[in-house]
N, C-alpha and C positions, 0 to 999 in steps of 0.2 A: 111732697116727694112721692115718687112711685112706691118706694119701699114702705113708707108709712101708710099709704092708701091700701096696699095689699094686706098689711097687718090688720088694719081696721076691718077689712072685709072678712078675713078669717075669724077675727074675734067676734064680730057681730053674728056671723053664721053659727059659731059654736054656742053663743049665748042664747039666741032665739030658737035654735033647733033643738039643742039639748041632746043631740044624738052623737054617740062616740063612733066615728067612722074609722075603722082600722084597715091596714093594708093586708090583703089576703094573698097577693102575689108580689114578691119582692124583686127588684132588679138584681141582676147578677153581673159579675166582672166579665167584660167582653173585649175581644181582640178584633181589630179591623185594620186593613191595609189602607194607606193613603189613597184617596180617590174613590174608594168603595163606599157602600152603604151598609148601615147596621141599625140596630134599635135596642132600646132598653125597656123592658116590661115593668109595669106597675099597675096593680088592680086594687080597688078599694071595696069594702063591704057595702058602702053607701055610694051609689053611682052619682048622686046629686051633690055630694060633698065637694067643696072647692079644692082644687089640686094645684100644686106648683112644682116646678123643676128648677133647680139652680145648680151651678157649676163652680167647682174649685179648680182653677187651672193649675198645671204642674209648675212648681217653683214659686207659687204665690203663698201668702200668709193664710193662716187658718181663718182670719176674719175677712179675707178678700174674696168674697163669693160674687158670682155673677148670676143674675136671674135669667133663666131661659124661657120660662113659661109661668104665667100667673094671671088669674082673673080673665081666663079665656083668651089670652093673647101671648104671642111670641115677641121676644125683645131682640134688639140688635146686639151683636152681629150674627145671631143665630136664625133670624127670621127668614133669610133668603135660602137656607139649606135645610133647616129642621122643620118638623111639623109634629102635631099631636094627633094620634089616632085614638079616639074614644069609642067605647062600646058600653051602652047603658045596661045590657043584660048581665055583664060580669063586672061592671065598674072599672073597666080597663082605661088607663090613660098612658099609652105607650109613646115614648119619645123616639121618633124616627129621624135618623141622621143620614143625609145624602152628601156625597162628595166630601167625605171626611178629610180634614186637614190635620197636620201635626199639632197645632195649638188647641185642637178639640180634646186632646188627651187630658186626663185628670179624673177627679172624683165628682160624680153626679148624685144629687139628692132628690128623692121623690118624697113629697110630704103633703098632708092635709092638716087637720087640726090635731093629729096625733103625733106619735114619735116618727122621726124621719128615717128613711131607709136609703142606704148608699150603695153605690157600685162604681168600680173603676173601669175607665175606658183606656185601653192600651192601643196606641196607633203604631202599626208597623211601617217602617220606612220602605220596606220591600218584602218580597216573598223570602222565606228562609232559604238558606243556601247550604247544600250538603257537600261535605268534603270527606275523603277517605283515602286509605292507602291501598285500595283494591286495585290489583294489577291485572291488566288484560291478559297477561300470560299465566295468571293463576296465583293462588296463595298456597304455600306448602303446608299440608296438614299431616296427620299421622301417617307414618311410613316405616317400612322395614329396610330402608336404605341408609339409615344413620343421619338423615338430614334433620336439622332442628325445625320444630314447628314454628310457624309464624302466627301472629295475631292480627285480627282485623280491627283497625282503629277508625272510628267514625266521629265526625264533628258536625253539628248543626248550628249555624250562626245567623243572627238577624239583628238589625238595629231597630230601635223603638223609641217612642216618647210615652211617658207615663210614670206614675208613682210606683208601680210594681212592674216586674218584667213579664213578658209573655210566658205561658206554660207550654213548653215543647215536649213532644213525646216521640220516641223511636219505636218503630214497628218492623218486624221481620215478615216478609211475604214470600211464600213458596207455593207454587201450583195454585195460585189464586187464593190461598188461605193466609190470613194475617194473624200474627201473634204479637201482642204488645209486650214490650220489654219493661220489666219492673223498674219503677222510678228509683228504687234503691241502688240500681246498677248504673245509674247515670250520674255524671258530674256536671252540673249546670252552674256556670260562673258568670253572673252579671257584672258589668263594669262600664261606667260612663255611657249609658244609653245603648249598650250592646250586650248580648248574651250568647254564650256558646255552650251547648249541651254535648258532652263527649261520652262515647261509649266504646269499650274495648271488649271484643268477643274472641273466645278461643275458636280455633279452626277445627271444629268438629265436622265429621263427615255429613251430618244432617244439614249443614249450612250450604252444601254444594247445590248450586242452582237457585239460591235465594238472592233477594235484593232487599235493601233497607229503605224505609220511608220515615222522614221526620216531618211532623206537622204540628200545628197549633191545636189546642184542645178546648178553647173557649170562644171561638168565633160564632156569631149568631147565625150566619149563613154557612157557606162552604168553608171548611178548614183550609188554611194555607199550608202547602206542603212542598217538599222536594224529595228526590229519591236518588239512590246510588245505582251504579250498574250492577249487573248480576255477578255473584261471587262464584269463582271457579276454584274449588278445593282440589289440590293435587295430592293424592294419597295412593299408596300401593302397600297393602298389608298382606303378609303371609297368611294363607288359609290352608294349612296342611291337612288335607282330607285323605283318609285311607279307605279305599273301597275295594271290593272284590267283584270281578267281572269275568265273563267268558269270552273265548275267541269268537269274533264276529260282532260283539257288542260295540256300541258307540259311546264314547265318554268325552266329556267336555272339561276343560281346565276350570278350576274354581279358584278365583283370586278376587279379593276385595280391592278394586281400584276405580278411580274416577275416570270418566270419559275423557277428561283433559289430560290424563297421564298416557303418554305414548308408550305402549308395551307391545313387544313381539313375543310369540310363543313357540315352543318346540317340545315335542314328545320324544323321550329317550327311553329305549329298551336297554336294560343293563342286567348283567349277571356277573357278580364279582368285579373283576377289573375290566371286563368287556362292556363296551357301550356302543350303541348305534342310534343315531337320530332317525326316527321312523315317520315323523310328521312335523311340519312347521306351521300348523294351524292350531286353533283353539280346540278343535275336535279331532278325535282319533277313532278310526275303526280298527279294533284290535285284530291282528292277523297272526299272532303267535302267543305261546304261553310265556309266563315269566313276569318279571316286574317291569312296570313302566312308570316313569315320572314325568310330570310336566313342569317346565321352567319358564318363567317370564322375565324378559329383560325390559325394564321400565326406565323411562327418562323423565326426571323431575327437574325442570329448569336447567337443562343441559347437564344434569348429573345422572349417570346411568348406573343402575345396580341390577343384580339378579335376585329374583324373588322365587323361592321354592313354593310349590303348590301341590296339586293332586298326586297321590301315589296309588297306583292300581296294580293289583295282583291278578293276573289273568290265568284261568285254568282252561281245560279242554272245552270243546263245544258243548253247549247244553243239550241234554237229551241222550248223551252217550254214556252208558253205565261205566262205572269205575272198573268193573271186572271184565270189560269187553276184551281187552288185550290178552289177559291171561286165558280166558275161555277160548279165544280164537286159536291160540297156540296149542292148547291141550286137545281140543276136539279136531283140529286140523281143518282150517278153512283155506288151504292152499299153501304150498311151500313158499312161494314168493312172498305172499302177504305175511306169513309167519316170520320169514327172515327179515323183512322190512321192520316189522314190529319189534323183533328181537334186537336188531341193530339200533333202533330208536331207543329202546330201553337201556342198552349198553351205553349209548351216547349220553343219555340223561344221567345215568349213574356216574359216568366219568365226570360230567360237569358238576354233579352234585357233591361227590365225595373225593374221587381220586385226584382231580386237578387241584382242589383246595389243599389236600394232604400233600401233594407233590410240591406245591409252593411252600408249605411249612417245612417239609423235609429239606428242600434246597436252601431255605433260610438257615436251618439248623446246621446243615453241612458247611455253609459259608462261615458261620460263627465258629464251628469246631476247627476248621482250617486255620482261621485267624489265631485261635488259641494255640494250636500246634506250632504255628510259626513263632509265636512268642516263646514257647518252651524251647524250641530249637535255638533261638537267639540266646536264651539264658544258658543253655548247655555250652554254647561256644564261649560265652563270657567266663563260665566256671572253669572250663578246660584251659583257657588262656591264663587264668589266675593260678591254677595248679602248676602249670609249666613255669610260671614266674617264681613261685615258691620253691619248687624243686631246684631251680637254677640258683637261687639265693642260698639254699641249704648246702648245696655242693661247694659253694664258695666259702662257707663258714669254717672256722677253725675248730677241730674236734680233738682235744687232748684226751689221753686214756687214763684209767685208774685214778680219777679225781672227781670230786663232786662239784656241782654248780654249773654255770653257763658262762660262755665267753661270747663276746659280741663279734659277729661277723657280718660285714657289709651293713645292710639296713635292718636286719632282724637279729634276735638272739637265738642261736642254734643250740640244740641239746646234745651233750656227749653221750656215749654208750657206757652203761654201767655193767659190772660183772654180776653174776648171779647172787653172790654173797654180799654184794654191796648196793642193794636196792634201797632207795629212800623209803622211810617208813611212812605209813598213811597218816601218822599223827602230825606230820608237817604240812598237811593240806593236799597231798597227792593221793587221791582215792583210787586211782586206776594205775597199777604198776606198769601195765602194758604201754601206757602213755609215756613212760620214761625209757623204755627199752626200744629206742628207735635208732637204727644205725644210719639211715639215709634221710631222716627227717620227713618221712612220708606219713604225716599225722592225719588223723581223720578230721580234726578240727584244729588246724595249726594255730590260728589266732588265739583261741581259748587256751590251748595247751601251753603256749609260750608265756601267757600271762600267769598261769599256775606255777610254772617252773621258775619264773622270775621271783615270785613270792617265796618259794622254797629256798632259792639261793640267798635271798636276803636274810633268812632265818638261820642259815648255816654258820 
């Protein structure tokens, strides 16, 4: 048998040579696509030592191995596509595989008279396929419009033959620079000869303009890869900048937004309630003193919002001294110029102080008028009630020279007492004047009637 003859060769070589040839370069797990070529390295310390390669196919038992190479010859069915490249200088005995097929997947063993070294061959059925939720219209990122951020979801899928799955890796590429994504952030799930490596990324601004690449990591030659389209992050973030400028200066809107966000800009001069749009560009050449603000209206996936940005306080032209106006008026640089400067100063003081105070005064006057109207309404109500009470008292029965109260219509009216027949204060009537009423014109009729009623019950 072939197996027995090779065993005898190895045994005789070890006995008669007495040299322990060890492997100095071990084969490594390798990934290859169907139809491509690859190789497994194996080098020995003794270049003359006999070497052998054998294969454990996928799904076969541990004892079911197939010899690929031994005793300087290749065996079927590998001999028409495989070959051995040997180098005497470094003791290399590399197994080169051409036109790889799916059944070639499995575990390969390199051995001489020492311990065997193994490596797995993973055969890909095709190139990895990249899938994502990247939208050509862009992905919503951080914004000041109240839109919820979206996430980027990536998946890399490939079918394979082998005892172990291929090792896939995601990489982010921007401006030609690649950044590998940590394996701990990936979720790789092998199942029935298929593996999917998933990755979820937050839509940070730094991702704008990036694309993602998924590739194998253990191919002997070129790695197999796929890539996504470029990511467009839609973001518009308020960047409230406050700066001081002078008349004649040029200023530009400062807003953090992506080129994918459709934004229009406008510069607005304002003073209190007064507003005027002075420019509809990102830049403004300041032509007047006062406060200017820039607003941006941005569209994020058909959602439009207003984003506040630069606030500019403009003063007089640079180089003009602050005391110029006062000095000109004092020393007399022309009546016309002095009058112009004086009227300008008055107008500025009016805008600065008087107009604001006028608005406040008008507001207070309106509030006071409203309060006065309420008071007038209350006076009308009180007068109406007094008239009703007087009418009721006139209708009441008033017997003379007797104590107590008699009921007249809807209230109890009080009779008139003589001077020597006043009720005492010990009966609960503290104010005698409240008892000497001839026409019931009480200061507090409701309260007084209640006191009198209590006194009457005690009589």
